[in-house]
SERO-4910 file (N, C-alpha, C, O; in steps of 0.05 Angstrom, whole numbers):
BEGIN
 pado doro    nc1    nc2    nc3   cac1   cac2   cac3    cc1    cc2    cc3    oc1    oc2    oc3
  Met    A     17    -24      0      0      0      0     18     25      0     39     25     13
  Gly    A      9     45    -14     25     70    -16     24     87      8     12     80     29
  Ser    A     36    110      6     36    129     28      8    140     34     -8    143     16
  Ala    A      3    146     59    -22    159     66    -19    188     58      2    200     59
  Leu    A    -41    199     49    -41    227     40    -41    245     65    -56    242     83
  Pro    A    -23    265     65    -23    284     87    -46    304     84    -57    307     63
  Val    A    -53    317    106    -73    338    105    -59    364     97    -41    373    112
  Leu    A    -66    375     75    -52    399     65    -72    421     57    -95    415     50
  Ser    A    -63    446     59    -79    468     50    -75    470     19    -56    459      8
  Gly    A    -93    485      7    -90    490    -22    -64    503    -29    -51    495    -49
  Arg    A    -54    521    -12    -29    535    -18     -5    515    -16     13    517    -32
  Glu    A     -6    497      3     15    477      6     15    458    -18     36    451    -28
  Val    A     -8    451    -28    -11    433    -51      1    447    -75     16    435    -91
  Val    A     -5    473    -79      6    489   -101     36    489   -100     49    486   -120
  Arg    A     47    494    -76     76    495    -73     90    469    -81    110    469    -94
  Ile    A     77    446    -74     88    420    -81     87    416   -111    106    407   -124
  Phe    A     64    423   -124     62    420   -153     82    438   -167     93    431   -188
  Glu    A     87    462   -156    107    480   -168    135    467   -168    150    471   -187
  Ser    A    141    450   -148    167    437   -147    169    416   -170    191    408   -176
  Phe    A    146    408   -181    146    389   -204    144    404   -231    140    391   -252
  Gly    A    146    431   -230    146    446   -255    119    457   -263    117    469   -285
  Trp    A     99    455   -247     73    467   -253     73    496   -246     86    505   -226
  Asp    A     59    512   -261     58    541   -257     29    550   -252     10    541   -264
  Val    A     26    569   -233      0    582   -229     -5    601   -251     11    619   -256
  Val    A    -27    598   -265    -34    617   -287    -55    637   -278    -55    660   -288
  Arg    A    -73    629   -261    -94    648   -252   -108    636   -228   -105    612   -222
  Gln    A   -123    653   -215   -140    643   -193   -168    652   -200   -174    675   -203
  Thr    A   -186    632   -201   -214    638   -207   -230    631   -182   -233    608   -175
  Gly    A   -240    652   -168   -254    647   -143   -236    633   -123   -214    643   -117
  Ser    A   -245    610   -113   -230    596    -93   -213    574   -105   -203    556    -91
  His    A   -208    574   -132   -192    554   -144   -168    566   -158   -169    586   -172
  Ile    A   -145    553   -153   -120    562   -165   -114    544   -189   -113    520   -187
  Ile    A   -112    556   -213   -108    541   -238    -79    539   -244    -64    559   -245
  Met    A    -70    514   -249    -41    509   -255    -38    495   -281    -55    478   -288
  Val    A    -17    501   -296    -10    488   -321     19    480   -321     35    491   -306
  Lys    A     25    462   -339     53    454   -344     57    451   -374     40    441   -388
  Asp    A     80    461   -384     85    463   -412     79    437   -427     65    437   -448
  Asp    A     89    414   -418     87    389   -433     62    373   -425     61    349   -432
  Glu    A     44    384   -410     20    369   -401     -5    381   -414     -9    406   -413
  Pro    A    -23    364   -425    -47    375   -436    -68    382   -416    -88    396   -422
  Val    A    -65    374   -391    -85    379   -370    -79    404   -354    -56    413   -353
  Thr    A    -99    416   -343    -96    437   -323   -104    427   -296   -122    410   -295
  Leu    A    -92    436   -275    -99    428   -248   -115    451   -236   -107    474   -237
  Ser    A   -137    445   -223   -154    465   -209   -152    458   -179   -167    441   -170
  Val    A   -135    472   -165   -130    467   -137   -148    485   -120   -147    509   -122
  Pro    A   -165    473   -104   -182    490    -86   -165    504    -66   -148    492    -52
  Asp    A   -169    530    -63   -154    546    -44   -168    545    -17   -179    565     -7
  His    A   -168    521     -5   -181    517     20   -161    511     42   -137    506     36
  Arg    A   -169    513     67   -151    508     89   -143    478     89   -121    471     97
  Glu    A   -161    462     80   -156    433     79   -167    422     52   -191    424     48
  Val    A   -150    410     36   -159    399     10   -168    370     16   -154    354     28
  Ala    A   -192    363      7   -204    337     11   -186    315     -1   -174    319    -22
  Lys    A   -184    293     13   -166    271      4   -172    262    -24   -153    257    -40
  Gly    A   -197    258    -30   -205    249    -57   -197    269    -79   -188    262   -100
  Thr    A   -200    295    -72   -193    316    -91   -162    316    -95   -153    318   -118
  Leu    A   -147    314    -73   -118    313    -75   -108    289    -91    -91    292   -108
  Arg    A   -120    266    -86   -113    242   -101   -118    245   -131   -102    237   -147
  Ser    A   -140    257   -137   -148    262   -165   -128    282   -178   -120    278   -201
  Leu    A   -120    303   -164   -101    322   -175    -74    309   -180    -61    314   -200
  Ile    A    -65    292   -161    -40    279   -164    -40    260   -188    -21    260   -204
  Arg    A    -62    246   -192    -65    228   -215    -65    244   -241    -52    237   -260
  Ser    A    -80    267   -241    -81    284   -265    -54    295   -272    -48    299   -296
  Ala    A    -37    300   -252    -11    311   -257      9    290   -266     32    296   -272
  Gly    A      0    265   -267     18    243   -276     38    235   -254     59    224   -261
  Leu    A     31    239   -229     49    232   -207     37    209   -191     13    204   -193
  Thr    A     53    196   -175     42    177   -156     40    191   -130     52    212   -125
  Val    A     24    180   -112     20    191    -85     48    192    -71     54    211    -58
  Asp    A     63    170    -75     90    168    -62    108    191    -71    122    203    -55
  Glu    A    108    197    -98    125    219   -108    116    245    -96    133    262    -88
  Phe    A     90    249    -95     79    274    -85     86    278    -55     96    299    -47
  Val    A     82    257    -39     87    259    -11    117    263     -6    125    278     13
  Ala    A    134    250    -22    163    253    -18    172    282    -23    192    290    -12
  Ala    A    157    296    -40    165    324    -47    155    344    -26    163    367    -27
  Lys    A    139    335     -7    127    352     12    147    367     29    140    383     47
***
C-alpha cells in the first residue's frame, strides 16, 4: 500500500506541484489554476484550508504523479 495522504492546504498543494514544474496561471474564485508546458491537462486546486483527500488524489493522478512521489516532495 502506498503512502497515506497528508492533510494539506490548497497553498501547500500548489507549492508542491510547483516543485514538479507546474505554474499558477490564474485564480478563479477559490480555485488556483495550474498548467505545465508538456502536459495537456490543467490542475484546479481548491484554495481551502484543507484539501479533501479524494480531490488531492485526483489532482496527483491528473498531474501524472504517484502519491508516493507527491508525498516525498512535501
